[in-house]
C-alpha positions in Angstrom: 84.3 72.3 103.7 81.8 69.1 102.8 83.3 65.8 101.3 81.9 67.1 98.0 83.5 69.8 97.9 86.8 68.4 99.1 86.5 66.0 96.0 86.3 69.4 93.9 89.2 70.6 95.1 91.3 67.6 95.7 90.6 66.1 92.0 91.6 69.8 90.7 94.2 69.1 92.3 96.0 65.9 90.9 95.6 67.6 87.6 98.2 70.4 88.4 102.2 69.9 88.3 103.5 73.2 89.8 105.8 72.0 93.4 103.1 74.4 95.4 100.3 72.9 93.9 101.9 69.1 94.5 102.6 69.9 98.8 98.6 71.2 98.8 98.2 67.8 96.7 99.9 66.0 99.9 98.4 67.2 102.6 95.2 67.2 101.6 95.5 63.6 101.1 97.1 63.1 104.6 94.2 65.7 105.6 91.8 63.4 104.0 93.4 59.6 105.0 93.3 61.0 109.1 89.1 61.9 108.6 89.2 58.8 107.3 90.2 57.2 110.4 87.3 59.4 112.4 84.6 58.7 109.5 81.4 57.6 110.6 80.1 54.8 109.0 78.1 55.6 105.7 81.0 58.4 105.4 83.8 55.7 104.8 82.4 54.4 101.6 82.6 58.1 99.7 86.3 58.7 101.3 87.6 55.6 99.8 85.9 56.4 96.4 87.4 59.9 96.7 90.6 58.2 97.4 90.9 56.0 95.2 89.7 57.7 92.2 92.6 61.2 93.3 95.4 58.3 93.6 94.6 55.2 90.8 94.6 58.8 88.3 98.3 59.6 89.7 99.1 56.0 90.1 102.0 56.5 87.4 103.5 59.9 87.8 102.7 60.7 91.3 105.8 61.6 93.0 107.8 59.0 95.5 106.7 61.4 98.5 103.0 61.5 97.8 103.0 57.5 97.8 105.0 57.0 100.6 103.0 58.9 102.6 100.0 57.8 101.7 101.2 54.1 102.5 102.5 55.0 106.4 99.1 56.5 106.5 97.1 53.5 105.1 99.4 50.8 106.8 96.8 50.4 109.6 93.9 51.5 108.0 91.1 48.6 108.1 88.5 50.9 105.9 91.8 51.5 103.5 90.4 51.0 99.6 91.6 47.7 98.6 92.7 48.5 95.2 94.9 50.9 95.9 95.8 48.9 98.9 97.2 46.3 96.5 98.8 49.0 94.1 100.9 50.2 96.8 102.0 47.0 97.8 103.2 46.6 94.8 105.1 49.8 94.6 108.7 50.0 95.1 110.1 48.4 98.3 110.3 51.7 100.4 106.7 52.5 99.6 105.6 48.8 100.1 107.3 47.5 103.6 104.5 49.3 105.7 101.5 48.3 104.1 103.0 44.4 103.5 103.7 44.6 106.9 100.7 45.7 108.4 97.5 46.7 106.5 95.0 44.1 107.7 93.5 45.2 103.8 96.2 42.8 102.7 94.2 39.3 102.6 96.0 36.1 102.1 95.3 35.5 98.1 96.9 39.1 98.3 100.2 38.0 100.2 100.7 35.2 97.9 100.0 37.4 94.7 103.2 39.2 96.0 104.9 36.3 96.9 104.6 35.2 93.0 104.5 39.0 91.2 107.0 41.1 93.2 110.3 41.2 94.0 112.3 39.1 96.2 112.3 42.2 98.6 109.1 42.4 98.7 108.1 38.4 99.3 110.9 39.2 102.1 108.8 41.6 103.5 105.4 39.1 102.9 107.3 36.5 105.3 108.2 39.0 108.1 104.7 40.2 108.4 103.3 39.5 112.0 100.8 36.4 112.2 101.1 35.0 108.7 98.8 32.8 107.8 98.8 28.9 107.2 97.8 29.6 103.1 101.0 32.2 102.8 103.5 30.0 104.8 102.9 27.1 102.2 103.3 29.0 99.9 107.1 30.6 100.4 108.0 26.4 101.5 106.6 25.7 97.9 109.2 28.2 96.3 111.8 27.7 98.3 113.8 30.7 97.6 116.7 31.2 100.7 116.1 34.6 101.5 112.4 34.5 101.9 112.6 31.1 103.6 114.9 32.7 106.0 113.2 36.3 107.0 110.0 33.2 107.6 112.4 31.2 110.0 113.1 34.8 111.6 109.4 35.7 112.1 108.3 34.0 115.6 104.7 35.1 115.1 104.1 33.1 111.9 101.5 30.0 111.6 104.3 27.2 111.1 103.5 23.5 111.7 105.6 20.5 112.5 105.6 19.7 109.1 106.8 23.1 108.1 109.6 23.0 110.6 110.8 19.6 109.6 110.7 21.8 106.2 113.0 24.3 107.2 115.0 22.3 109.0 115.7 20.3 106.1 116.3 22.9 103.6 119.6 24.7 106.3 121.3 21.8 105.5 122.3 23.7 102.1 120.7 27.0 103.2 123.4 28.3 105.9 121.8 31.7 106.5 118.6 29.4 107.8 120.5 28.0 110.5 120.4 30.7 113.3 117.5 32.1 113.1 116.3 28.4 113.2 118.4 27.7 116.4 116.4 30.7 118.4 113.1 29.6 116.5 110.3 29.1 119.8 109.1 25.6 117.7 112.3 24.2 117.3 111.7 20.9 119.3 114.5 18.9 120.5 114.2 16.2 117.7 115.0 19.4 115.1 117.5 20.3 117.3 119.9 17.5 116.8 119.0 17.5 113.2 120.3 21.2 113.4 123.1 21.0 115.6 125.0 18.6 112.5 125.0 21.9 110.7 125.6 24.8 112.6 129.1 26.4 114.0 130.4 25.6 117.2 128.7 29.1 118.9 125.8 28.1 118.2 125.9 24.6 118.6 126.4 25.2 122.5 123.8 27.6 122.4 121.8 23.9 120.7 123.1 22.0 124.1 122.4 24.4 126.5 118.7 25.1 125.5 117.9 21.7 124.8 120.1 20.2 127.3 121.2 17.6 124.5 123.9 14.8 125.4 127.4 13.5 124.4 126.3 10.3 122.9 123.1 11.5 121.0 125.5 14.8 119.6 128.2 12.1 118.7 125.5 10.0 116.6 124.5 13.3 115.2 127.3 14.2 114.1 128.8 10.8 112.9 125.5 10.2 110.6 126.6 13.9 109.3 130.0 12.7 108.3 128.4 9.9 106.8 126.6 11.5 104.3 129.5 13.9 103.7 132.2 10.9 102.7 130.4 7.9 102.3 131.0 4.7 105.1 133.5 5.6 107.8 134.8 2.8 110.1 133.1 1.1 113.0 134.6 -0.5 115.8 134.1 -3.7 117.3 130.7 -3.4 118.2 129.5 -1.5 115.4 129.9 2.2 117.0 130.9 5.3 114.2 134.4 6.3 115.0 134.1 9.8 113.9 136.9 11.0 112.1 139.6 13.3 113.6 140.1 16.7 112.0 143.0 16.0 109.8 141.9 13.0 108.2 138.0 15.3 107.2 140.5 17.9 106.4 142.5 15.5 103.8 139.2 13.5 102.8 138.2 17.0 101.9 141.7 17.9 100.0 141.4 14.5 98.5 137.5 15.5 97.3 139.2 19.0 95.6 141.9 17.5 93.5 140.0 15.0 92.3 136.9 17.9 90.8 139.9 19.9 90.1 141.9 17.7 88.0 138.3 17.0 86.4 137.6 20.6 85.2 134.7 20.9 87.7 135.7 22.9 90.6 134.6 26.4 89.8 133.3 29.3 92.2 129.6 28.3 92.5 131.3 25.3 93.9 132.3 27.7 97.4 128.4 28.5 97.4 127.9 24.9 97.5 130.1 24.0 100.1 128.3 26.9 102.8 124.8 25.9 102.3 126.2 22.4 103.1 127.6 24.2 106.2 131.0 22.6 105.1 133.7 25.5 106.1 136.9 23.9 106.0 135.9 22.8 102.9 134.9 26.2 101.5 138.9 27.0 102.6 140.0 24.3 101.0 138.5 24.9 97.5 139.0 28.8 97.5 142.6 28.0 98.3 142.6 25.6 94.9 140.8 27.8 93.4 143.1 30.9 93.3 146.2 29.0 93.7 146.8 30.7 97.4 148.4 29.3 100.8 146.1 27.3 102.8 146.9 29.0 106.0 146.6 32.2 104.3 142.9 31.5 103.6 142.6 30.0 107.2 143.8 33.5 108.5 141.4 35.2 106.2 138.2 33.8 108.1 140.0 34.2 111.0 140.6 37.5 111.0 138.9 41.1 111.6 139.2 42.1 107.9 136.6 40.6 105.9 138.5 42.5 102.8 140.7 39.5 103.1 138.2 37.2 102.0 136.7 39.6 99.5 140.2 39.7 97.7 140.2 36.4 97.7 137.1 35.8 96.6 137.3 38.3 93.4 140.6 36.5 92.4 138.5 33.6 91.6 136.1 35.1 90.0 133.1 35.6 92.9 130.8 38.4 91.8 130.1 41.5 94.4 126.6 40.6 94.7 127.4 37.5 95.4 130.2 38.2 98.5 127.6 39.1 101.1 126.3 36.1 100.8 129.4 34.5 101.2 130.3 36.6 104.3 127.0 35.8 106.0 127.5 32.4 105.4 131.8 31.8 106.5 130.6 34.4 109.7 127.0 32.2 110.4 129.7 28.6 110.7 132.5 30.4 112.1 131.8 31.9 115.2 131.3 35.6 113.7 134.9 35.6 111.7 135.8 37.3 109.5 134.6 40.3 112.5 134.5 43.8 111.7 130.5 44.1 111.6 128.7 46.3 109.3 131.4 48.4 108.7 134.2 45.5 107.7 131.3 44.2 105.4 131.6 47.8 103.7 135.1 48.0 103.6 134.6 44.5 101.7 132.7 45.3 98.9 135.5 48.0 98.0 137.9 44.7 97.3 135.4 44.5 94.4 137.4 47.6 92.3 137.5 47.8 88.6 141.1 45.5 88.9 141.9 42.6 87.4 141.2 38.9 89.1 145.1 38.6 88.7 145.6 42.2 90.9 143.0 40.7 93.3 144.9 37.8 93.7 148.3 39.4 94.2 146.9 42.0 96.6 145.3 39.1 98.8 148.6 37.0 98.8 150.4 40.2 100.2 148.1 41.2 102.7 147.1 37.8 103.8 151.0 37.0 104.5 151.4 39.6 106.0 148.2 39.6 108.4 
């Protein structure tokens, strides 16, 4: 069939609404995409125009399956109509994902537009795009959206300069999710590893020390700097060497800080996220215990258990929203060597702790479960 005949037939199908006609339209569009891949140069423009005419006519009402199949077919096509590709890139994320990930038609200004106009899910896919250019990287760093920064840190092919890496490592102080992907990034330097070392959990510290052969005096200096920033001036010996506070002293300092915030009426659930972003797990545990009037040992038991639903109950009891809890769980696991364990199934069980019950009931359930654990 000639292209002109195909055009008339497809445009006619596009106006019909029966399931059988919709299936025929889907198959015809797939065939047209295959034809576009093999078409000689002088016919590509005609195929582009036909695809655009069909799809733009259906853009509002086209079935999801047609849009999804079209996105999959056009994801790697360098001949695809730019207007059509950009419409698909702004579609719901399951349709847009292959286009954002691979389409050679999407240029840097198109990707920057997605960062401004599209959802967080679309922005994350942009940050994951292979061989991401410097213009888009700069736009991501300017926006500083934690989830998008984390996706960028996990993209080893992105065009990151030394300054970009320094900016990401600096952001890791408040965004705990950045720390693990940054620790594995091929462009991480030993100097930046020293800075990152201060904010990560024990397992990641060990990996950094092995990878960069970090020496003990340098590590102690980095930890001392972290303590100075967290708690103000610290004691020094007669030679001016910083003396790092012992764990018991640090916990007592954090307990006094939480008590002061509570007495001033400034200790709120949002402080839990802040503590985790700063990499201060013991501060998080102390604040959670104070907010919920829990036994501190019960909170620690929940953090080290294989039942993340215990932590979920405690968070529900102090007013943490269900939508926020996955971020808390991920941050705690990164700071606590993967605990509370339980993997994805444990996270699913934990979501069930945010049921239709009051904070008082959630708190009572936490005390009973943690006490018996």
